[in-house]
C-alpha positions in Angstrom: -10.1 19.6 4.7 -10.2 16.2 3.4 -12.0 13.3 5.7 -11.0 9.8 6.2 -14.0 7.8 5.0 -13.6 4.1 4.8 -17.1 3.5 3.5 -16.5 6.1 0.8 -13.2 4.8 -0.2 -14.7 1.3 -0.4 -17.7 2.7 -2.8 -15.1 4.6 -5.1 -12.9 1.5 -5.2 -16.0 -0.7 -6.0 -16.6 1.5 -9.0 -13.1 0.8 -10.3 -12.4 -2.3 -12.2 -9.9 -4.9 -10.5 -6.9 -3.3 -12.0 -7.6 0.0 -10.7 -8.3 -1.5 -7.4 -4.8 -3.2 -7.5 -3.2 -0.1 -8.6 -4.5 2.0 -5.8 -3.5 -0.6 -3.1 -0.1 -1.1 -4.5 0.5 2.8 -4.4 -0.5 2.7 -0.6 2.0 -0.3 0.0 4.6 1.5 -1.9 4.5 4.5 0.5 4.9 2.5 3.6 7.5 0.0 2.2 10.7 2.1 3.5 9.8 1.5 7.1 11.5 -1.9 6.6 15.0 0.1 6.6 14.7 0.4 10.3 13.3 -3.2 10.8 16.0 -4.8 8.9 18.3 -4.9 11.8 16.0 -7.3 13.6 15.1 -9.3 10.5 18.0 -9.3 8.0 16.6 -9.7 4.5 13.1 -8.6 5.3 13.5 -5.4 3.4 14.8 -7.1 0.3 11.9 -9.8 0.4 9.1 -7.2 0.8 10.6 -4.9 -1.9 10.9 -8.1 -4.2 7.2 -8.9 -3.4 6.1 -5.4 -4.3 7.9 -5.2 -7.4 6.4 -8.5 -8.5 3.0 -6.8 -7.9 4.0 -3.9 -10.0 5.4 -5.9 -12.7 1.9 -7.9 -12.8 0.2 -4.6 -12.9 2.0 -3.8 -16.1 0.9 -7.1 -17.8 -2.6 -7.7 -19.5 -4.7 -9.7 -16.9 -4.6 -12.9 -19.2 -0.9 -13.3 -19.2 -0.4 -12.8 -15.3 0.8 -15.9 -13.6 -2.2 -16.2 -10.9 -0.7 -19.3 -9.2 2.5 -17.3 -8.6 0.9 -14.4 -7.4 -1.3 -16.6 -5.0 1.9 -18.3 -3.7 3.6 -15.0 -3.1 0.4 -13.5 -1.1 0.8 -16.6 1.2 4.3 -16.1 1.5 3.8 -12.5 2.3 0.8 -13.4 4.9 3.4 -15.8 6.6 6.1 -13.0 7.1 4.1 -10.0 8.2 6.1 -9.2 11.4 4.7 -9.5 14.9 4.1 -5.9 16.1 6.2 -6.9 19.3 8.8 -8.7 17.2 11.5 -5.9 17.9 12.5 -4.0 21.1 11.7 -0.6 19.2 8.8 0.5 17.2 10.0 -0.5 14.0 7.9 -3.9 14.0 4.7 -1.9 14.3 5.4 -0.1 11.1 7.0 -3.1 9.2 3.7 -4.9 10.3 1.7 -2.2 8.5 3.9 -2.0 5.5 3.7 -5.9 5.2 0.0 -6.1 5.9 -0.3 -3.2 2.9 1.7 -5.4 0.5 -0.4 -8.5 1.4 -3.5 -6.7 0.8 -2.3 -5.4 -2.6 -1.5 -8.7 -3.7 -4.9 -9.9 -2.5 -6.6 -7.1 -4.5 -4.8 -8.2 -7.5 -6.0 -11.9 -6.8 -9.7 -11.5 -5.9 -10.6 -8.1 -6.9 -12.2 -7.3 -3.7 -12.2 -3.5 -3.1 -12.1 -4.3 0.8 -8.5 -5.3 0.4 -7.5 -1.9 -1.3 -9.4 -0.3 1.7 -7.5 -2.2 4.3 -4.0 -1.5 2.2 -5.0 2.2 2.5 -5.7 1.7 6.3 -2.4 0.6 7.1 -0.9 4.0 6.3 -3.6 5.4 8.3 -2.9 3.2 11.2 0.9 3.9 10.9 0.6 7.7 10.9 -1.7 7.4 14.0 0.9 5.3 15.6 3.7 7.8 14.6 1.6 10.7 16.1 0.5 8.8 19.2 -3.0 9.7 18.5 -5.9 9.4 16.1 -7.7 12.5 16.9 -6.5 15.3 14.9 -7.7 14.7 11.3 -6.4 18.1 10.3 -2.9 17.0 11.1 -0.7 17.8 7.8 0.5 14.1 7.9 -2.8 12.8 7.6 -4.1 15.7 5.2 -1.2 14.9 3.0 -1.8 11.3 2.8 -5.5 11.7 2.3 -4.5 14.1 -0.7 -2.0 11.6 -2.0 -4.9 8.8 -2.1 -7.1 11.4 -3.6 -4.8 12.1 -6.5 -4.0 8.3 -7.1 -7.8 7.8 -7.2 -8.3 10.5 -9.7 -5.4 9.5 -11.9 -6.5 5.9 -12.2 -10.3 6.9 -12.8 -9.2 8.9 -15.8 -7.2 6.1 -17.5 -7.9 2.7 -19.4 -7.4 -0.5 -17.5 -3.7 -1.7 -17.9 -2.4 1.7 -19.0 1.3 1.1 -18.4 2.0 4.8 -18.4 -0.2 5.4 -15.3 1.3 2.3 -13.5 4.8 3.9 -13.8 3.6 7.3 -13.1 1.8 6.1 -9.8 4.6 3.8 -8.8 7.3 6.7 -9.1 5.1 9.1 -7.2 4.3 6.9 -4.4 7.9 5.9 -4.2 9.0 9.6 -4.0 6.1 10.3 -1.5 7.2 7.4 0.8 10.3 9.7 1.7 8.1 12.3 3.4 5.2 10.0 4.7 6.2 10.8 8.3 7.7 14.1 7.9 6.0 17.0 9.2 5.1 19.8 6.7 
């Protein structure tokens, strides 16, 4: 059984280069992004905003570091920070999930800006918190939803550790896999 270990994840992300940390955080955000579909009725356009922000993140990951528009990424991160939904912003639970997803995108962008591995950990934590909220408990580490997400994060890390920084092929592969995994994030096995 896989274990949720924030300190271990921080150590592992610390050994990656800034690109790898950012790629991991973007994959976490990608898996949570579809929750905006339910929140959209309370904040029209929010889904499109967050999709565009994460698309910009993925585009930046595919560019050589020296060619990234750091100022544009910083402006986008600030916009995202200001648009993270309040968990009480909707009469249903959609705002809670949207807050986790918005925070994950924002942490991913921060990781791209400052290379701080802690931001990558916090992006991953947003998925964990959303799953805990979905389950109504944080006690059962053996729950299939939790084990599946830990396995996904492990696969992402192993793939990132095996490649050279800036490998466009792995960016595409991880993005596609994270997007596909998003569909089953809250589905029981």
